[in-house]
ZAMARVO-359265 format. One record per residue (C-alpha): x negated, y negated, z; residue number from 1; residue in one letter. Coordinates in nm, 2 decimals, padded with zeros to 4 digits. Each point is the difference from the previous one (the first is absolute). Last residue first. Layout:
BEGIN
+--------+--------+--------+-----+---------+
:      X :      Y :      Z : num : residuo :
+--------+--------+--------+-----+---------+
:      X :      Y :      Z : NUM :       A :
...
+--------+--------+--------+-----+---------+
//
This chain:
BEGIN
+--------+--------+--------+-----+---------+
:      X :      Y :      Z : num : residuo :
+--------+--------+--------+-----+---------+
:  03.62 :  03.23 :  01.43 : 411 :       A :
:  00.11 :  00.06 :  00.35 : 410 :       T :
: -00.30 :  00.15 :  00.11 : 409 :       S :
: -00.19 : -00.30 : -00.11 : 408 :       A :
:  00.23 : -00.27 :  00.13 : 407 :       N :
: -00.03 :  00.16 :  00.30 : 406 :       S :
: -00.38 :  00.01 : -00.03 : 405 :       G :
:  00.00 : -00.43 : -00.05 : 404 :       R :
:  00.22 : -00.01 :  00.31 : 403 :       E :
: -00.25 :  00.17 :  00.21 : 402 :       S :
: -00.28 : -00.23 : -00.10 : 401 :       A :
:  00.17 : -00.30 :  00.02 : 400 :       P :
:  00.10 : -00.19 : -00.28 : 399 :       P :
: -00.31 : -00.23 : -00.16 : 398 :       L :
:  00.07 : -00.36 : -00.01 : 397 :       N :
: -00.23 : -00.06 :  00.26 : 396 :       Q :
: -00.27 :  00.22 : -00.04 : 395 :       D :
:  00.01 : -00.08 : -00.34 : 394 :       R :
: -00.07 : -00.38 :  00.06 : 393 :       Y :
: -00.26 :  00.04 :  00.27 : 392 :       A :
: -00.22 :  00.25 : -00.26 : 391 :       K :
:  00.06 : -00.30 : -00.28 : 390 :       P :
: -00.10 : -00.32 :  00.27 : 389 :       S :
:  00.27 : -00.20 :  00.06 : 388 :       L :
:  00.13 : -00.32 : -00.07 : 387 :       G :
:  00.16 :  00.12 : -00.32 : 386 :       T :
: -00.14 : -00.21 : -00.28 : 385 :       Y :
: -00.33 : -00.12 :  00.14 : 384 :       K :
: -00.07 :  00.33 :  00.20 : 383 :       K :
:  00.09 :  00.20 : -00.40 : 382 :       F :
: -00.28 : -00.27 : -00.14 : 381 :       S :
: -00.26 :  00.04 :  00.26 : 380 :       T :
:  00.04 :  00.40 : -00.01 : 379 :       N :
:  00.04 :  00.02 : -00.38 : 378 :       F :
: -00.27 : -00.21 : -00.04 : 377 :       A :
: -00.25 :  00.20 :  00.19 : 376 :       T :
:  00.11 :  00.34 : -00.12 : 375 :       K :
: -00.07 : -00.12 : -00.34 : 374 :       S :
:  00.10 :  00.10 : -00.33 : 373 :       N :
:  00.36 : -00.12 :  00.03 : 372 :       F :
:  00.26 :  00.20 : -00.23 : 371 :       G :
:  00.28 :  00.13 :  00.21 : 370 :       A :
: -00.18 :  00.37 :  00.02 : 369 :       E :
: -00.28 : -00.13 :  00.11 : 368 :       L :
:  00.20 : -00.16 :  00.30 : 367 :       A :
:  00.14 :  00.31 :  00.03 : 366 :       I :
: -00.32 :  00.19 :  00.03 : 365 :       G :
: -00.16 : -00.21 :  00.23 : 364 :       L :
:  00.28 :  00.01 :  00.21 : 363 :       I :
: -00.05 :  00.39 : -00.01 : 362 :       S :
:  00.21 :  00.23 : -00.20 : 361 :       L :
:  00.17 :  00.28 :  00.11 : 360 :       H :
:  00.27 : -00.18 :  00.13 : 359 :       N :
:  00.13 : -00.12 : -00.33 : 358 :       Y :
:  00.32 :  00.18 : -00.01 : 357 :       G :
:  00.06 : -00.13 :  00.34 : 356 :       P :
:  00.06 : -00.35 : -00.13 : 355 :       D :
: -00.04 : -00.25 :  00.26 : 354 :       I :
: -00.37 : -00.13 : -00.12 : 353 :       L :
:  00.12 :  00.12 : -00.35 : 352 :       M :
:  00.30 : -00.30 :  00.03 : 351 :       K :
: -00.27 : -00.27 :  00.13 : 350 :       K :
: -00.27 :  00.12 : -00.26 : 349 :       C :
:  00.25 : -00.09 : -00.24 : 348 :       A :
:  00.07 : -00.35 :  00.11 : 347 :       E :
: -00.36 : -00.07 :  00.05 : 346 :       L :
: -00.07 :  00.08 : -00.41 : 345 :       R :
:  00.26 : -00.20 : -00.07 : 344 :       Y :
: -00.12 : -00.34 :  00.14 : 343 :       R :
: -00.34 :  00.10 : -00.11 : 342 :       N :
:  00.11 : -00.05 : -00.35 : 341 :       I :
:  00.14 : -00.35 :  00.06 : 340 :       F :
: -00.26 : -00.14 :  00.23 : 339 :       V :
: -00.26 :  00.14 : -00.25 : 338 :       Y :
:  00.21 : -00.19 : -00.29 : 337 :       F :
:  00.06 : -00.31 :  00.18 : 336 :       N :
:  00.29 : -00.10 :  00.14 : 335 :       E :
:  00.26 : -00.22 :  00.02 : 334 :       N :
:  00.21 :  00.26 : -00.18 : 333 :       F :
:  00.21 : -00.09 : -00.31 : 332 :       C :
: -00.26 : -00.29 : -00.07 : 331 :       N :
: -00.32 :  00.19 :  00.12 : 330 :       N :
:  00.09 :  00.30 : -00.14 : 329 :       I :
:  00.10 : -00.10 : -00.36 : 328 :       L :
: -00.27 : -00.26 : -00.02 : 327 :       Y :
: -00.25 :  00.30 :  00.06 : 326 :       S :
:  00.19 :  00.18 : -00.28 : 325 :       T :
: -00.01 : -00.25 : -00.25 : 324 :       K :
: -00.37 : -00.08 :  00.06 : 323 :       Y :
: -00.12 :  00.36 : -00.02 : 322 :       S :
:  00.15 :  00.08 : -00.33 : 321 :       D :
:  00.37 :  00.13 :  00.01 : 320 :       L :
:  00.13 :  00.33 : -00.15 : 319 :       Q :
:  00.19 :  00.06 :  00.36 : 318 :       L :
: -00.26 :  00.32 :  00.01 : 317 :       M :
: -00.29 : -00.17 : -00.13 : 316 :       D :
:  00.04 : -00.27 :  00.23 : 315 :       G :
: -00.03 :  00.25 :  00.30 : 314 :       L :
: -00.30 :  00.12 : -00.15 : 313 :       K :
: -00.20 : -00.33 : -00.05 : 312 :       L :
:  00.16 : -00.12 :  00.35 : 311 :       L :
: -00.15 :  00.32 :  00.12 : 310 :       S :
:  00.04 :  00.37 :  00.11 : 309 :       L :
: -00.30 :  00.20 :  00.12 : 308 :       D :
:  00.13 :  00.12 :  00.34 : 307 :       S :
:  00.30 :  00.10 : -00.19 : 306 :       D :
:  00.30 :  00.05 :  00.23 : 305 :       L :
:  00.10 : -00.36 : -00.11 : 304 :       F :
:  00.12 :  00.12 : -00.34 : 303 :       P :
:  00.32 :  00.15 :  00.22 : 302 :       Q :
:  00.21 :  00.12 : -00.37 : 301 :       K :
:  00.31 : -00.08 :  00.15 : 300 :       L :
:  00.05 : -00.22 :  00.25 : 299 :       E :
: -00.35 : -00.27 : -00.13 : 298 :       M :
:  00.14 :  00.02 : -00.35 : 297 :       L :
:  00.35 : -00.08 :  00.09 : 296 :       S :
: -00.14 : -00.29 :  00.20 : 295 :       L :
: -00.19 : -00.14 : -00.28 : 294 :       L :
:  00.34 :  00.08 : -00.26 : 293 :       Q :
:  00.15 : -00.20 :  00.21 : 292 :       I :
: -00.26 : -00.27 :  00.03 : 291 :       K :
: -00.04 :  00.00 : -00.35 : 290 :       L :
:  00.38 : -00.10 : -00.06 : 289 :       E :
: -00.03 : -00.26 :  00.29 : 288 :       N :
: -00.31 : -00.15 : -00.19 : 287 :       L :
:  00.15 :  00.01 : -00.37 : 286 :       R :
:  00.29 : -00.21 :  00.13 : 285 :       D :
: -00.19 : -00.25 :  00.22 : 284 :       N :
: -00.22 : -00.07 : -00.31 : 283 :       S :
: -00.33 :  00.15 : -00.04 : 282 :       L :
: -00.37 : -00.22 :  00.06 : 281 :       V :
:  00.23 : -00.31 :  00.17 : 280 :       Q :
: -00.32 : -00.21 :  00.16 : 279 :       K :
:  00.05 : -00.08 :  00.33 : 278 :       R :
:  00.07 : -00.37 :  00.11 : 277 :       G :
:  00.36 :  00.13 :  00.22 : 276 :       A :
:  00.00 :  00.35 :  00.06 : 275 :       P :
:  00.14 :  00.23 : -00.21 : 274 :       I :
:  00.24 :  00.19 :  00.14 : 273 :       I :
:  00.06 :  00.40 : -00.02 : 272 :       A :
:  00.36 :  00.11 :  00.06 : 271 :       Q :
:  00.09 :  00.26 :  00.27 : 270 :       N :
:  00.24 :  00.20 : -00.20 : 269 :       T :
: -00.24 :  00.31 : -00.04 : 268 :       N :
: -00.05 :  00.07 :  00.35 : 267 :       S :
: -00.30 :  00.18 :  00.11 : 266 :       F :
: -00.19 : -00.33 :  00.10 : 265 :       F :
:  00.29 : -00.15 :  00.22 : 264 :       P :
:  00.06 :  00.34 :  00.21 : 263 :       V :
: -00.46 : -00.06 :  00.06 : 262 :       L :
:  00.05 : -00.20 :  00.34 : 261 :       N :
: -00.31 : -00.15 :  00.09 : 260 :       Q :
: -00.32 :  00.17 :  00.18 : 259 :       T :
: -00.24 :  00.01 : -00.26 : 258 :       M :
:  00.06 : -00.38 : -00.07 : 257 :       V :
:  00.14 : -00.14 : -00.33 : 256 :       A :
: -00.23 : -00.21 : -00.13 : 255 :       V :
:  00.15 : -00.41 :  00.01 : 254 :       P :
: -00.14 : -00.18 : -00.33 : 253 :       I :
: -00.37 : -00.10 :  00.02 : 252 :       P :
: -00.10 : -00.32 : -00.17 : 251 :       Q :
: -00.39 :  00.03 : -00.07 : 250 :       K :
: -00.01 :  00.33 :  00.05 : 249 :       Q :
:  00.32 :  00.11 : -00.16 : 248 :       Q :
: -00.13 : -00.28 : -00.31 : 247 :       L :
: -00.34 :  00.20 :  00.02 : 246 :       D :
:  00.20 :  00.35 : -00.09 : 245 :       I :
:  00.21 : -00.15 : -00.31 : 244 :       W :
: -00.36 : -00.18 : -00.13 : 243 :       S :
: -00.14 :  00.34 : -00.01 : 242 :       T :
:  00.26 :  00.20 : -00.13 : 241 :       L :
:  00.05 : -00.24 : -00.31 : 240 :       D :
: -00.37 :  00.05 : -00.01 : 239 :       E :
:  00.00 :  00.38 :  00.01 : 238 :       S :
:  00.28 :  00.03 : -00.23 : 237 :       T :
: -00.14 : -00.20 : -00.28 : 236 :       K :
: -00.31 :  00.17 :  00.07 : 235 :       Q :
:  00.15 :  00.35 : -00.04 : 234 :       S :
: -00.18 :  00.26 :  00.13 : 233 :       S :
:  00.19 : -00.06 :  00.38 : 232 :       P :
: -00.26 :  00.07 :  00.32 : 231 :       L :
:  00.03 :  00.31 :  00.17 : 230 :       V :
: -00.28 :  00.22 : -00.12 : 229 :       D :
: -00.14 :  00.25 :  00.22 : 228 :       K :
: -00.28 :  00.01 :  00.23 : 227 :       Q :
: -00.12 :  00.38 :  00.10 : 226 :       K :
: -00.29 :  00.02 : -00.20 : 225 :       A :
: -00.12 : -00.31 :  00.13 : 224 :       L :
:  00.06 :  00.07 :  00.35 : 223 :       Q :
: -00.17 :  00.33 : -00.07 : 222 :       I :
: -00.31 : -00.21 : -00.13 : 221 :       G :
:  00.04 : -00.20 :  00.28 : 220 :       I :
: -00.05 :  00.19 :  00.30 : 219 :       Y :
: -00.30 :  00.18 : -00.25 : 218 :       Y :
: -00.17 : -00.28 :  00.02 : 217 :       F :
:  00.07 : -00.07 :  00.35 : 216 :       G :
: -00.15 :  00.26 :  00.11 : 215 :       A :
: -00.35 : -00.08 : -00.19 : 214 :       L :
:  00.03 : -00.34 :  00.19 : 213 :       Y :
:  00.03 :  00.15 :  00.33 : 212 :       C :
: -00.30 :  00.20 : -00.06 : 211 :       P :
: -00.24 : -00.29 : -00.17 : 210 :       S :
:  00.08 : -00.19 :  00.40 : 209 :       A :
: -00.23 :  00.20 :  00.15 : 208 :       L :
: -00.29 : -00.02 : -00.20 : 207 :       F :
:  00.10 : -00.42 : -00.08 : 206 :       V :
: -00.02 : -00.09 :  00.39 : 205 :       I :
: -00.36 :  00.26 : -00.02 : 204 :       H :
: -00.11 : -00.35 : -00.17 : 203 :       T :
: -00.03 : -00.17 :  00.34 : 202 :       Q :
: -00.13 : -00.35 : -00.09 : 201 :       D :
:  00.20 : -00.13 :  00.22 : 200 :       F :
:  00.12 : -00.33 : -00.26 : 199 :       I :
: -00.05 :  00.24 : -00.27 : 198 :       V :
:  00.17 :  00.28 :  00.07 : 197 :       E :
:  00.28 : -00.24 :  00.16 : 196 :       L :
:  00.04 : -00.15 : -00.35 : 195 :       L :
:  00.00 :  00.33 : -00.16 : 194 :       L :
:  00.28 :  00.14 :  00.26 : 193 :       V :
:  00.21 : -00.30 : -00.05 : 192 :       A :
: -00.06 :  00.08 : -00.39 : 191 :       V :
:  00.17 :  00.33 :  00.03 : 190 :       L :
:  00.27 : -00.07 :  00.27 : 189 :       V :
:  00.15 : -00.33 : -00.20 : 188 :       C :
:  00.00 :  00.25 : -00.34 : 187 :       L :
:  00.16 :  00.24 :  00.23 : 186 :       G :
:  00.29 : -00.19 :  00.10 : 185 :       V :
:  00.08 : -00.09 : -00.34 : 184 :       V :
:  00.00 :  00.38 : -00.08 : 183 :       C :
:  00.20 :  00.04 :  00.24 : 182 :       N :
:  00.26 : -00.23 : -00.09 : 181 :       S :
:  00.00 :  00.21 : -00.36 : 180 :       L :
:  00.07 :  00.28 :  00.22 : 179 :       W :
:  00.28 : -00.13 :  00.12 : 178 :       K :
:  00.14 : -00.08 : -00.36 : 177 :       F :
:  00.35 : -00.05 :  00.09 : 176 :       D :
:  00.16 :  00.29 : -00.20 : 175 :       N :
: -00.14 :  00.35 :  00.22 : 174 :       G :
:  00.22 : -00.12 :  00.31 : 173 :       P :
:  00.26 : -00.28 : -00.13 : 172 :       L :
:  00.26 :  00.24 : -00.09 : 171 :       N :
:  00.28 : -00.13 : -00.21 : 170 :       S :
: -00.17 : -00.16 : -00.26 : 169 :       V :
: -00.01 : -00.31 : -00.23 : 168 :       F :
:  00.17 : -00.28 :  00.23 : 167 :       F :
: -00.19 :  00.12 :  00.28 : 166 :       Q :
: -00.30 : -00.04 : -00.22 : 165 :       V :
:  00.01 : -00.38 :  00.04 : 164 :       R :
: -00.04 : -00.07 :  00.36 : 163 :       Y :
: -00.29 :  00.26 :  00.00 : 162 :       R :
: -00.14 : -00.21 : -00.31 : 161 :       H :
: -00.01 : -00.31 :  00.19 : 160 :       K :
: -00.19 :  00.16 :  00.28 : 159 :       E :
: -00.21 :  00.13 : -00.26 : 158 :       L :
: -00.08 : -00.35 : -00.15 : 157 :       M :
: -00.07 : -00.15 :  00.32 : 156 :       R :
: -00.23 :  00.25 :  00.09 : 155 :       V :
: -00.19 :  00.03 : -00.31 : 154 :       C :
: -00.03 : -00.40 :  00.09 : 153 :       S :
: -00.15 :  00.03 :  00.30 : 152 :       I :
: -00.22 :  00.26 : -00.13 : 151 :       V :
: -00.12 : -00.27 : -00.23 : 150 :       Y :
: -00.11 : -00.29 :  00.21 : 149 :       A :
: -00.16 :  00.31 :  00.23 : 148 :       S :
: -00.20 :  00.12 : -00.27 : 147 :       V :
: -00.15 : -00.33 : -00.07 : 146 :       Q :
: -00.09 : -00.07 :  00.30 : 145 :       I :
: -00.16 :  00.37 :  00.10 : 144 :       F :
: -00.21 : -00.10 : -00.34 : 143 :       L :
: -00.12 : -00.28 :  00.12 : 142 :       L :
: -00.11 :  00.18 :  00.30 : 141 :       T :
: -00.16 :  00.28 : -00.20 : 140 :       L :
: -00.18 : -00.25 : -00.25 : 139 :       I :
: -00.13 : -00.23 :  00.33 : 138 :       I :
: -00.06 :  00.33 :  00.16 : 137 :       L :
: -00.22 :  00.17 : -00.31 : 136 :       E :
: -00.21 : -00.39 : -00.02 : 135 :       V :
: -00.06 :  00.00 :  00.38 : 134 :       L :
: -00.12 :  00.37 :  00.01 : 133 :       K :
: -00.21 : -00.07 : -00.29 : 132 :       D :
: -00.21 : -00.31 :  00.18 : 131 :       D :
: -00.08 :  00.21 :  00.27 : 130 :       N :
: -00.30 :  00.10 : -00.25 : 129 :       S :
: -00.13 :  00.33 : -00.12 : 128 :       A :
:  00.25 :  00.09 : -00.21 : 127 :       L :
:  00.02 : -00.37 : -00.15 : 126 :       D :
: -00.11 :  00.10 : -00.35 : 125 :       N :
:  00.13 :  00.37 : -00.02 : 124 :       E :
:  00.37 : -00.13 :  00.10 : 123 :       E :
:  00.00 : -00.33 : -00.22 : 122 :       I :
: -00.09 :  00.23 : -00.25 : 121 :       S :
: -00.36 : -00.05 : -00.20 : 120 :       T :
: -00.17 : -00.25 : -00.26 : 119 :       G :
:  00.10 : -00.28 :  00.17 : 118 :       V :
:  00.11 : -00.23 : -00.26 : 117 :       T :
:  00.17 :  00.29 : -00.24 : 116 :       H :
:  00.14 :  00.24 :  00.34 : 115 :       F :
:  00.14 : -00.32 :  00.15 : 114 :       S :
:  00.19 : -00.09 : -00.28 : 113 :       F :
:  00.16 :  00.29 : -00.05 : 112 :       I :
:  00.09 :  00.05 :  00.39 : 111 :       Y :
:  00.11 : -00.36 : -00.04 : 110 :       V :
:  00.23 :  00.07 : -00.31 : 109 :       C :
:  00.17 :  00.30 :  00.15 : 108 :       V :
:  00.07 : -00.18 :  00.31 : 107 :       L :
:  00.19 : -00.29 : -00.21 : 106 :       F :
:  00.13 :  00.29 : -00.20 : 105 :       I :
:  00.16 :  00.13 :  00.33 : 104 :       Y :
:  00.12 : -00.31 :  00.13 : 103 :       P :
:  00.19 : -00.11 : -00.34 : 102 :       L :
:  00.18 :  00.33 :  00.02 : 101 :       F :
:  00.31 : -00.12 :  00.13 : 100 :       H :
:  00.02 : -00.26 : -00.32 :  99 :       L :
:  00.00 :  00.28 : -00.25 :  98 :       I :
:  00.35 :  00.06 :  00.09 :  97 :       V :
:  00.05 : -00.36 : -00.17 :  96 :       H :
:  00.08 :  00.15 : -00.35 :  95 :       R :
:  00.33 :  00.15 :  00.18 :  94 :       S :
:  00.08 :  00.37 :  00.05 :  93 :       I :
:  00.41 :  00.06 : -00.13 :  92 :       G :
:  00.22 :  00.11 :  00.25 :  91 :       K :
:  00.17 :  00.29 : -00.09 :  90 :       N :
:  00.13 :  00.13 :  00.37 :  89 :       S :
: -00.18 : -00.22 :  00.27 :  88 :       E :
: -00.08 :  00.21 :  00.29 :  87 :       T :
: -00.30 :  00.20 : -00.14 :  86 :       L :
: -00.09 : -00.37 : -00.22 :  85 :       Y :
: -00.06 : -00.19 :  00.32 :  84 :       K :
: -00.15 :  00.29 :  00.23 :  83 :       V :
: -00.26 :  00.10 : -00.29 :  82 :       A :
: -00.04 : -00.36 : -00.02 :  81 :       L :
: -00.09 : -00.05 :  00.32 :  80 :       Y :
: -00.24 :  00.36 :  00.02 :  79 :       L :
: -00.17 : -00.16 : -00.33 :  78 :       L :
: -00.07 : -00.35 :  00.19 :  77 :       P :
: -00.10 :  00.13 :  00.34 :  76 :       P :
: -00.24 :  00.29 : -00.14 :  75 :       F :
: -00.22 : -00.20 : -00.26 :  74 :       G :
: -00.25 : -00.18 :  00.24 :  73 :       F :
: -00.06 :  00.32 :  00.16 :  72 :       L :
: -00.19 :  00.10 : -00.37 :  71 :       L :
: -00.24 : -00.27 :  00.03 :  70 :       P :
: -00.29 :  00.23 :  00.13 :  69 :       E :
:  00.05 :  00.33 : -00.24 :  68 :       F :
: -00.07 : -00.14 : -00.34 :  67 :       I :
: -00.30 : -00.26 :  00.03 :  66 :       I :
: -00.11 :  00.19 :  00.30 :  65 :       T :
: -00.04 :  00.27 : -00.27 :  64 :       F :
: -00.30 : -00.22 : -00.14 :  63 :       K :
: -00.20 :  00.12 :  00.23 :  62 :       P :
: -00.09 :  00.32 : -00.13 :  61 :       Y :
: -00.25 :  00.20 :  00.26 :  60 :       I :
:  00.07 : -00.19 :  00.26 :  59 :       L :
:  00.43 :  00.02 : -00.07 :  58 :       F :
: -00.07 :  00.40 : -00.04 :  57 :       A :
: -00.08 :  00.00 :  00.36 :  56 :       R :
:  00.18 :  00.38 :  00.03 :  55 :       S :
:  00.21 : -00.21 :  00.28 :  54 :       S :
:  00.07 : -00.30 : -00.23 :  53 :       E :
:  00.08 :  00.23 : -00.27 :  52 :       L :
:  00.28 :  00.16 :  00.25 :  51 :       V :
:  00.12 : -00.34 :  00.09 :  50 :       D :
:  00.01 : -00.12 : -00.33 :  49 :       G :
:  00.20 :  00.32 : -00.06 :  48 :       L :
:  00.27 : -00.14 :  00.26 :  47 :       F :
:  00.02 : -00.31 : -00.14 :  46 :       V :
:  00.01 :  00.13 : -00.36 :  45 :       L :
:  00.30 :  00.19 :  00.11 :  44 :       A :
:  00.16 : -00.31 :  00.16 :  43 :       L :
:  00.01 : -00.17 : -00.30 :  42 :       L :
:  00.18 :  00.28 : -00.22 :  41 :       I :
:  00.23 :  00.04 :  00.27 :  40 :       F :
:  00.10 : -00.43 : -00.05 :  39 :       L :
:  00.01 :  00.10 : -00.38 :  38 :       M :
:  00.23 :  00.24 :  00.05 :  37 :       S :
:  00.24 : -00.20 :  00.24 :  36 :       L :
: -00.04 : -00.27 : -00.26 :  35 :       F :
:  00.09 :  00.21 : -00.31 :  34 :       Y :
:  00.30 :  00.16 :  00.27 :  33 :       Y :
:  00.10 : -00.35 :  00.05 :  32 :       G :
:  00.04 : -00.06 : -00.38 :  31 :       R :
:  00.21 :  00.31 : -00.03 :  30 :       P :
:  00.29 : -00.06 :  00.19 :  29 :       T :
:  00.29 :  00.12 : -00.17 :  28 :       N :
: -00.11 :  00.39 :  00.04 :  27 :       N :
: -00.26 :  00.24 : -00.16 :  26 :       K :
: -00.26 :  00.06 :  00.27 :  25 :       K :
: -00.30 :  00.13 : -00.24 :  24 :       S :
: -00.24 : -00.30 :  00.06 :  23 :       L :
:  00.05 :  00.02 :  00.36 :  22 :       C :
: -00.08 :  00.34 :  00.03 :  21 :       L :
: -00.34 : -00.04 : -00.19 :  20 :       L :
: -00.07 : -00.31 :  00.23 :  19 :       A :
:  00.10 :  00.27 :  00.31 :  18 :       L :
: -00.24 :  00.28 : -00.13 :  17 :       F :
: -00.31 : -00.26 : -00.04 :  16 :       V :
:  00.08 : -00.09 :  00.33 :  15 :       L :
: -00.05 :  00.35 :  00.13 :  14 :       C :
: -00.33 :  00.06 : -00.21 :  13 :       G :
: -00.14 : -00.32 :  00.17 :  12 :       T :
:  00.15 :  00.14 :  00.36 :  11 :       S :
: -00.17 :  00.29 : -00.05 :  10 :       A :
: -00.32 : -00.18 : -00.05 :   9 :       S :
:  00.05 : -00.20 :  00.30 :   8 :       N :
:  00.05 :  00.32 :  00.22 :   7 :       I :
: -00.33 :  00.19 : -00.15 :   6 :       F :
: -00.19 : -00.34 :  00.05 :   5 :       Q :
:  00.08 :  00.02 :  00.34 :   4 :       N :
: -00.03 :  00.35 :  00.07 :   3 :       V :
: -00.39 : -00.08 : -00.17 :   2 :       S :
: -00.07 :  00.20 : -00.30 :   1 :       M :
+--------+--------+--------+-----+---------+
//
């Protein structure tokens, strides 16, 4: 077995494992993982097809081309459907899903028709002619066009999800499906490599790309295992919250910027005001009562220190569903969940950075202590919030070393 065959065999096994991992995920978006599992199975078959082709199995069993050759046209719709159903909780599968696979079905029919009329596979029949390369080039060009159209749709859905996820989670890294964005890019690269191989007749391109694909599959496996469930389980709650978020996107209310004065938000006498034209979900009295309860919870129990804090968890603490919890934060503080929680975390970081009791911790250690899960996200948020980097803030606000020493000796 050649090195390339060995790598492709390893990729096949890895993809089968990823498909099983997707099926084992227990969360509120199972349909998305079903489509993702089907995508990995198709990818496994493609790499298996490369192994069989290298071993000249297609010449011995030409009917294999009917199974393996059209597979690439099943990738774009499967990736699109995986993204669609992973980023939308409780989304039912439409009967129109089959329309996405019409190009794949058509190509399968073409291969079957060709095999039965000519008596052999397209690939074997035209092996000695230039027509084979032309047909393959046309097919891959059509595939590239199909991939481009679906990738644009996937990118738009993922951008929309990144906006929406701020209403559900307190830490974006690990919850924004960045690995899924990388899958979209990877599909484009895969098709582009195949296209270049045919245009320039350079088979070594795929050989060089194979180790990169294998490394990418292991990366996806790690991200899949780490992916958490952040969307609501209740269909009604999901629909209500989605409608609410879409309303914020179309008719945004003034959002509290990270640099504003925090005093009004900690005042229990600050009355909640429902903007004109906004549907009132909770009465003003109930809203103000819940606001006091929320502020007390944030001060006493400090749930923001939990890096895995989500809208679902905070809602459970307040005995509210996700929709009402988001409504409470949005109307009382003019902030989404992400900004609201991280404002508390940044205030905690400011205190710890100048507290001698935390001198044993690095800046990253303080960020993790306060509930952040990413150094980059913390540094960016902190500088936006204070106008200084964490190190500059600590250096600027810590007392002189001599003063700290005298205070320690006095104590």
